[in-house]
C-alpha positions in Angstrom: 43.4 67.9 103.5 40.0 68.5 105.0 38.7 65.5 106.9 42.2 64.0 107.4 43.8 63.3 110.8 46.4 65.9 111.7 49.1 66.0 114.5 48.3 68.1 117.5 48.9 71.8 116.9 48.4 71.6 113.2 45.0 73.3 113.2 46.5 76.7 113.4 48.9 76.0 110.6 46.0 75.0 108.3 44.1 78.1 109.2 47.1 80.2 108.2 47.2 78.4 104.8 43.6 79.4 104.2 44.6 83.0 105.0 47.5 82.8 102.6 49.9 82.6 105.5 51.1 79.1 104.8 54.6 80.4 104.4 54.6 81.2 108.1 54.2 77.5 109.0 57.3 76.1 110.5 56.5 72.3 110.8 56.1 69.3 108.4 52.5 68.6 108.0 50.9 65.3 106.6 47.2 64.8 106.0 45.3 61.5 105.2 41.6 60.5 105.2 40.5 58.8 108.4 38.8 55.9 106.7 38.7 54.6 103.1 35.9 52.3 102.3 36.1 49.9 99.4 34.0 46.8 98.4 35.8 43.5 98.4 37.2 42.8 95.0 37.6 46.4 94.2 40.6 48.8 94.3 41.5 51.0 97.3 43.3 54.3 96.8 44.9 55.9 99.8 46.3 59.4 99.4 49.1 61.0 101.4 49.3 64.8 101.2 52.1 66.7 103.0 53.5 70.2 103.4 57.1 71.1 104.0 58.0 74.6 105.1 59.8 76.9 102.6 58.8 74.5 99.8 61.6 72.2 100.7 61.8 68.8 99.2 61.2 65.5 101.0 64.0 63.1 101.6 61.9 59.9 101.5 58.4 58.6 101.7 57.6 55.2 103.3 54.3 53.3 103.2 53.5 50.8 105.9 50.7 48.6 107.1 50.0 47.6 110.7 49.8 43.8 111.2 47.9 41.9 113.9 50.7 42.3 116.4 50.5 46.1 115.9 53.9 46.2 114.1 54.5 48.4 111.0 55.5 46.4 107.9 57.0 48.5 105.2 55.5 48.4 101.7 57.4 51.1 99.8 60.5 53.3 100.2 60.4 56.3 97.9 63.4 58.6 97.4 64.4 61.1 94.7 66.5 58.4 93.1 63.8 55.8 92.9 61.2 53.5 94.4 61.9 50.4 96.4 59.1 47.8 96.9 59.5 45.5 99.8 58.8 41.8 99.6 55.4 41.4 101.3 52.1 39.6 100.8 50.9 42.7 99.0 53.4 42.4 96.3 51.8 42.3 92.8 48.6 44.0 94.2 50.2 47.4 95.0 50.9 50.4 92.8 51.8 54.1 93.2 50.1 56.9 91.4 51.8 60.0 90.2 51.1 61.8 93.4 52.5 59.0 95.4 49.0 57.7 96.5 48.9 54.0 97.4 46.6 51.7 95.4 45.6 48.2 96.4 43.8 46.0 93.9 41.6 43.0 94.4 40.9 44.0 98.0 40.0 41.1 100.3 38.6 41.0 103.8 42.1 40.6 105.2 43.0 44.1 103.9 40.8 45.7 106.5 43.7 47.3 108.5 45.6 50.5 109.1 48.0 51.9 106.5 50.6 54.5 107.4 52.4 57.2 105.3 55.7 58.5 106.7 57.6 61.5 105.2 61.2 62.5 105.9 62.1 66.1 105.2 65.7 66.5 106.4 66.1 69.4 108.8 62.3 69.6 109.1 62.2 66.2 110.6 60.0 63.2 110.0 56.2 63.2 110.0 53.5 60.5 109.5 49.8 59.9 109.4 47.5 56.9 108.9 44.2 55.7 107.2 41.9 52.9 108.3 41.0 50.8 105.2 37.5 49.5 105.7 36.3 46.8 103.3 32.8 45.6 102.9 30.7 43.1 100.9 27.0 43.8 100.5 25.2 40.6 101.8 23.0 38.5 99.5 19.3 39.0 99.7 18.1 36.9 102.6 16.3 33.6 101.9 13.5 32.6 104.2 12.1 29.1 104.6 9.0 28.5 106.6 8.6 25.3 108.7 7.7 22.6 106.3 5.4 20.7 108.7 2.2 22.3 109.9 2.1 23.9 113.4 -0.7 23.1 115.8 -2.3 25.8 117.9 -2.2 23.2 120.7 1.6 22.7 120.5 3.1 22.4 124.0 6.5 23.8 123.0 7.1 27.1 121.3 7.2 26.0 117.6 9.7 27.1 115.0 8.2 29.5 112.5 10.9 30.0 109.9 14.6 30.2 109.3 16.4 33.1 107.5 19.9 33.0 105.9 22.1 35.6 104.2 25.5 34.8 102.7 28.7 36.5 101.5 28.7 39.6 103.7 31.4 41.7 105.3 31.5 42.7 108.0 28.8 40.4 109.5 25.3 41.9 109.4 22.4 41.3 111.7 18.9 40.0 111.1 15.5 41.2 112.4 12.1 39.5 112.1 8.7 41.0 111.2 5.2 39.7 111.5 2.5 41.4 109.5 4.9 44.4 109.1 5.7 44.7 112.8 9.2 43.9 114.1 9.3 41.0 116.6 11.5 41.2 119.7 12.6 38.4 122.0 10.1 37.8 124.8 10.4 35.1 127.5 8.3 32.1 126.8 6.9 33.9 123.8 9.2 34.9 121.0 12.7 33.5 120.7 15.3 34.4 118.0 18.4 32.3 117.6 21.2 33.6 115.4 24.4 32.0 114.1 27.4 33.6 112.4 29.8 31.6 110.2 33.0 32.9 108.6 33.7 31.2 105.4 37.2 30.4 104.0 36.8 33.5 101.7 36.6 35.6 104.8 33.0 36.5 104.1 30.3 35.8 106.6 27.1 33.8 106.5 24.5 34.8 109.1 21.4 32.7 110.0 18.5 33.4 112.2 15.6 31.1 113.4 12.3 32.4 114.7 10.3 30.6 117.4 6.9 31.9 118.4 3.5 30.5 119.5 0.6 30.6 117.0 -3.1 31.0 117.2 -6.0 30.3 114.9 -5.7 33.9 113.5 -2.1 33.3 112.5 -3.4 31.3 109.5 -3.4 34.6 107.7 -0.1 36.0 109.2 2.8 36.8 107.0 6.4 36.6 108.1 9.6 38.1 106.7 13.2 38.7 107.8 15.5 41.7 107.1 19.3 41.8 106.9 20.9 45.1 108.1 24.5 46.3 107.2 26.5 49.5 107.3 28.0 51.2 104.3 29.7 54.6 104.2 28.3 55.4 107.6 24.7 54.7 106.7 22.6 51.7 107.6 21.1 49.7 104.7 18.6 46.8 104.7 17.6 43.9 102.4 14.2 42.2 102.9 13.2 38.6 102.2 10.0 37.5 100.6 6.9 37.1 102.8 5.8 33.6 103.8 2.9 32.1 105.5 2.9 29.1 107.9 0.6 26.2 107.7 -1.3 26.4 111.0 -3.4 23.4 112.3 -6.5 24.3 114.3 -9.8 22.5 115.0 -13.0 23.4 113.2 -15.4 25.8 114.9 -18.1 25.8 112.3 -19.6 23.3 109.9 -21.6 24.0 106.7 -23.7 21.4 104.8 -25.3 22.4 101.5 -27.2 20.8 98.7 -25.7 21.4 95.2 -27.9 20.6 92.2 -27.9 21.6 88.5 -31.4 23.1 89.0 -32.7 25.6 91.6 -35.5 23.2 92.6 -34.5 19.5 92.9 -36.7 17.2 90.9 -36.8 13.4 90.6 -34.1 12.1 88.3 -31.7 14.9 89.2 -28.1 14.2 90.4 -27.6 15.9 93.8 -24.4 16.5 95.7 -24.2 17.1 99.4 -21.1 19.2 100.3 -19.8 19.4 103.9 -17.2 22.0 104.7 -15.5 22.8 108.0 -13.4 25.8 108.9 -10.6 23.7 110.5 -7.2 22.9 109.2 -6.5 20.2 108.2 -10.0 19.2 107.2 -11.5 16.8 109.7 -13.0 13.3 109.0 -16.5 13.6 107.6 -19.4 11.2 108.1 -22.9 11.3 106.5 -26.2 10.2 107.8 -29.9 10.2 106.7 -32.7 10.2 109.1 -35.2 7.3 108.8 -38.0 7.6 111.3 -36.1 8.1 114.6 -32.8 6.5 113.5 -29.9 7.8 111.5 -28.8 5.6 108.6 -25.0 5.8 108.0 -24.2 6.8 104.4 -20.5 7.4 104.9 -19.6 4.4 102.7 -21.3 6.1 99.7 -19.3 9.4 100.1 -16.0 10.2 98.4 -13.2 9.4 100.9 -11.8 12.3 102.8 -13.6 14.9 100.7 -16.8 15.8 102.5 -18.8 15.1 99.3 -21.8 12.7 99.1 -23.3 12.2 95.6 -26.9 11.1 95.2 -27.7 9.8 91.7 -31.2 10.1 90.1 -33.0 11.1 93.3 -36.7 10.3 93.7 -39.4 10.5 96.3 -37.5 8.2 98.6 -34.6 10.6 98.7 -36.6 13.2 100.5 -35.5 13.7 104.1 -33.0 15.1 106.6 -29.3 14.6 106.0 -26.5 15.1 108.6 -22.8 15.7 108.3 -20.5 15.0 111.2 -16.9 16.1 111.5 -14.2 14.5 113.8 -11.0 16.5 114.5 -8.2 14.0 115.2 -6.1 16.7 116.9 -8.4 17.2 119.9 -11.1 14.5 119.0 -13.7 17.3 119.0 -17.0 16.7 117.0 -19.3 19.1 115.2 -22.4 18.2 113.2 -24.8 20.0 110.8 -28.0 18.9 109.0 -30.0 19.9 106.0 -33.4 19.0 104.5 -33.5 17.7 100.9 -36.8 18.3 99.1 -37.3 16.3 95.9 -40.2 17.4 93.8 -41.9 14.5 92.1 -45.0 13.4 90.2 -46.5 10.0 90.9 -49.6 7.9 90.3 -50.2 9.1 86.7 -53.3 7.2 85.6 -55.8 7.5 82.7 -59.5 6.7 82.8 -61.7 6.0 79.8 -65.5 6.6 79.7 -67.2 4.6 78.6 -65.0 1.7 79.6 -67.0 -0.8 77.5 -66.0 -1.9 74.0 -65.9 0.9 71.4 -67.4 0.5 67.9 -66.9 2.6 64.8 -69.0 5.8 65.2 -68.8 5.8 69.0 -67.4 8.6 71.3 -65.1 8.4 74.3 -63.7 10.7 77.0 -60.2 10.1 78.3 -59.4 11.6 81.8 -55.9 11.9 83.2 -54.9 12.4 86.9 -51.7 12.4 89.0 -50.4 13.4 92.4 -47.6 15.9 93.3 -46.8 18.2 96.2 -46.7 21.0 93.6 -49.4 22.3 91.2 -49.8 20.3 87.9 -50.9 21.0 84.3 -52.1 18.4 81.8 -51.7 18.1 78.0 -52.9 15.5 75.5 -50.9 14.5 72.4 -51.3 11.9 69.7 -48.9 9.1 68.8 -46.9 11.4 66.6 -46.4 13.9 69.4 -48.8 16.5 68.0 -50.5 18.5 70.7 -54.3 17.9 70.8 -55.6 19.8 73.8 -54.6 21.4 77.2 -56.4 20.0 80.2 -56.8 16.6 81.8 -59.6 15.5 79.5 -59.6 14.5 75.9 -63.0 13.9 74.1 -63.0 11.8 70.9 -66.1 11.4 68.7 -67.1 9.4 65.7 -64.4 6.8 66.2 -63.1 4.9 63.2 -60.4 2.3 62.7 -58.2 5.1 61.4 -58.4 7.0 64.6 -55.0 7.2 66.3 -55.2 4.3 68.8 -52.4 5.6 71.1 -52.7 8.8 73.0 -50.4 10.3 75.6 -51.2 12.3 78.7 -48.4 14.7 79.6 -48.3 15.9 83.2 -46.2 18.9 84.0 -45.2 20.9 87.1 -44.9 24.6 85.9 -43.2 25.7 89.2 -40.4 23.1 88.8 -38.9 23.4 85.3 -38.2 20.0 83.7 -40.5 18.1 86.1 -43.0 16.1 84.0 -44.3 12.5 83.3 -46.3 10.9 80.5 -48.8 8.1 80.4 -49.9 6.4 77.2 -53.4 4.8 76.6 -54.6 2.8 73.6 -58.1 3.2 72.3 -59.3 0.1 70.5 -62.2 0.6 68.0 -64.0 -2.7 67.2 -65.8 -3.5 63.9 -66.2 -5.9 61.1 -63.4 -6.0 58.5 -63.2 -3.4 55.7 -61.0 -4.2 52.7 -59.0 -1.1 51.9 -56.7 -2.2 49.1 -56.7 -5.1 46.6 -54.7 -5.9 43.5 -57.5 -5.9 40.9 -57.6 -6.0 37.9 -54.3 -7.7 37.5 -52.7 -8.3 34.1 -51.0 -11.6 33.9 -49.8 -14.4 31.6 -50.6 -18.0 31.9 -48.1 -20.1 33.9 -46.3 -17.2 35.4 -46.0 -16.9 39.2 -47.8 -13.8 40.6 -48.5 -12.1 44.0 -52.0 -11.2 44.9 -52.4 -8.6 47.7 -55.4 -8.0 49.9 -55.3 -5.4 52.7 -58.0 -4.8 55.3 -58.6 -3.1 58.6 -60.5 -4.5 61.5 -60.5 -5.1 65.2 -60.4 -7.7 66.7 -57.7 -9.0 64.4 -59.4 -10.7 61.4 -58.4 -13.8 59.4 -57.8 -13.7 55.7 -58.9 -16.6 53.4 -58.3 -17.0 49.7 -60.5 -18.9 47.3 -57.5 -20.6 45.7 -54.5 -22.4 47.2 -51.0 -20.9 47.2 -48.3 -19.6 49.6 -49.5 -16.9 51.9 -47.7 -14.3 54.0 -49.4 -12.0 56.5 -48.2 -9.0 58.4 -49.8 -6.4 60.7 -49.4 -2.6 60.4 -51.2 -0.9 63.2 -54.9 -1.9 62.7 -54.2 -3.1 59.1 -53.7 -6.7 58.1 -52.2 -7.5 54.8 -52.0 -10.8 53.1 -49.9 -11.7 50.1 -50.7 -14.9 48.1 -48.1 -16.3 45.8 -49.6 -18.6 43.1 -49.0 -19.8 39.5 -51.6 -18.7 36.9 -53.6 -21.6 35.5 -56.3 -21.6 32.8 -59.0 -22.0 35.4 -57.5 -19.2 37.6 -57.3 -16.9 34.6 -61.0 -17.5 33.8 -62.4 -17.4 37.4 -60.1 -15.0 39.1 -59.5 -15.1 42.9 -61.6 -14.1 45.9 -60.2 -12.5 49.2 -62.3 -13.1 52.2 -61.6 -11.2 55.5 -63.6 -12.1 58.7 -63.7 -11.6 62.4 -66.3 -12.1 65.1 -68.2 -9.0 64.0 -68.6 -9.7 60.3 -67.2 -10.6 56.9 -65.9 -8.6 53.9 -64.8 -10.1 50.6 -63.7 -8.8 47.2 -62.9 -10.4 43.8 -59.6 -10.1 42.0 -60.0 -10.0 38.2 -57.1 -11.5 36.2 -56.7 -10.3 32.6 -54.6 -12.3 30.1 -52.0 -10.0 28.6 -51.6 -12.2 25.4 -55.3 -12.1 24.4 -55.4 -8.4 25.1 -52.3 -7.9 22.8 -53.9 -10.0 19.9 -57.2 -8.1 20.1 -55.4 -4.9 20.0 -53.3 -6.1 17.0 -56.4 -7.0 14.9 -58.0 -3.7 15.6 -54.8 -1.9 14.5 -54.6 -3.9 11.3 -58.3 -3.1 10.4 -57.8 0.6 11.0 -54.7 0.6 8.7 -56.6 -1.3 5.9 -59.5 1.2 6.1 -57.1 4.1 5.9 -55.4 2.6 2.8 -58.8 2.0 1.0 -59.9 5.5 1.6 -56.6 6.8 0.3 -56.8 4.7 -2.9 -60.4 5.8 -3.6 -59.5 9.4 -3.0 -56.6 9.1 -5.5 -58.9 7.6 -8.2 -61.5 10.3 -7.8 -58.8 13.0 -7.9 -57.3 11.4 -11.1 -60.8 11.3 -12.9 -61.5 14.9 -11.9 -58.2 16.0 -13.5 -59.1 14.2 -16.7 -62.5 15.9 -16.8 -64.4 12.8 -16.3 -66.1 14.0 -13.2 -67.7 17.5 -13.5 -68.2 19.3 -10.2 -71.5 20.7 -9.1 -73.8 18.0 -10.6 -75.7 15.6 -8.5 -78.9 13.7 -8.5 -80.0 10.4 -10.1 -80.1 10.0 -13.9 -81.2 7.0 -15.9 -78.7 6.1 -18.6 -81.5 4.3 -20.6 -83.4 7.5 -21.4 -83.5 8.4 -25.2 -82.5 11.9 -24.5 -79.5 10.9 -22.7 -76.4 10.7 -24.8 -75.2 7.1 -25.4 -71.6 8.1 -24.8 -72.3 9.3 -21.4 -71.7 6.9 -18.4 -73.6 7.3 -15.2 -72.2 5.7 -12.1 -74.4 5.4 -9.0 -72.7 5.6 -5.7 -74.8 4.7 -2.7 -73.7 5.3 0.8 -73.6 2.0 2.8 -73.4 3.9 6.0 -76.4 6.0 5.6 -78.5 4.1 8.0 -75.6 3.7 10.4 -75.0 7.5 10.3 -78.6 8.2 10.7 -78.6 6.0 13.7 -75.6 7.7 15.2 -77.1 11.1 14.5 -80.3 9.9 16.1 -78.4 8.7 19.1 -76.6 11.9 19.2 -79.4 14.3 18.7 -82.2 12.2 20.2 -84.4 12.3 17.1 -84.7 10.7 13.6 -83.5 12.5 10.4 -86.1 13.5 7.8 -86.8 11.2 4.8 -85.3 13.8 2.4 -82.0 13.5 4.2 -81.9 9.7 3.5 -82.1 9.9 -0.3 -79.5 8.2 -2.5 -76.7 10.2 -4.0 -75.5 10.1 -7.6 -72.3 11.3 -9.2 -72.4 12.3 -12.9 -69.4 10.9 -14.6 -70.2 12.4 -18.0 -68.0 14.8 -19.7 
């Protein structure tokens, strides 16, 4: 077989076979593969191919393995009459194929040895050949563990960087190290690689490797990995671990102190945070200071512990100044410091001036002026007590003042260049004058002996006093410039007749008003009499109308005849009846008409009227 080991002098014989001259061969020839590779746990198949001249038959075939003492131990004896399996450690794991190939199942690491095939061919003698059984186990992916503790750049000894381990391999592999993709090699006083190899009870190997190397500040970004190399079928293979970084300790070289605020420009009332950051690892110890005149005030106790953060709440003008952050590295006791200026924009001294400043009376005028100080430009605005904008500018002019004029005004001071920075100042404008009664409960309909409330409301400044002309229980309350007084009293006959008087007075004058009380009972009786009279009059008119209508239907009252007739005249018929109807309201109607038209009616319009009741 091509690739198999052959006895010396067999090359020519194989060449003859290729040229169809194998029949000319005169020797027994056996061919086997040099090496058979199989993974541990798998099945190894070893072939034994042989040639006997003149197509003669073999006498026997024996399979052997070579032990550690280099002795051959037989496994099988095969003849034409049968197969004999020897009692060896391989029993139960061996088998023969139809072509007499040897199969070994559940291969272990101990199976890595030489196997021999021997063939006996009678007169052609005995020949043998061998195969090296190579077993392997692909190692596990290597596991890398960086040093758990940080490594200082000032370390005296070369520090341990990481440890790499790979298990369950056969044969033993080797491990290499890489830093940022480049392979590391052992260098005296620089890089050291220590490896250990352990053979487990299973026959497999565990290989470990530890890397020692000095570090610098730049190694804080370095990435390390290890690689396990092994051979399989004559080729080199590799398994790589994950990449790891090592915690490197190094002192700070630079310090940064910055002001962090919710607004771009810091204003009074803001919360400000001073953040101090260093480029060392681990972070150093931070201290904070504020410059007052020529001395530094220690603010470290106000800072958050071990954070490099100082929070200033609701800053104001006094918070302005220079702040300093100082770092202390405990590794080499080095110090670095950095300072920053904090500028707090503010408004102070808001004041309002009133001209004239003397006492104001109703009808007067006044000018309110507003002023304040700030390191930035200011704008002013005036508003009333309800928040309604009145005017832009620092002056507000009020004319024709009255009690009703809003007595509270607000000056709003704003800094346009610093959003949100503003202050307000309120001022009260008091207008003096004598009292003026603005509401009173009159007339008031009451009943005798009932308890009633009388109300009198007035406006005045200075605050007036309220007096009642009668005794009772009083209650007063103020509403802005208005004073209201409630009097609780029982209605007597005298009170019902005279009513009550409310008198309001202050140092500038007096105002009083009368409350009329109306008896609800008398009013109801008068209204009843009037209603009854109206009803009676309506009934009389209705009856009279009915009588006239009845007489007219009987023909007693002809229509169209009027005038006065004397029933005593001879020419008048004695059976005729004349009835004179005189209007009692003529003079009254004439008066009403006169009042309505502004002139008297003519005498002809005032004549009597007669109704002829004759047939």
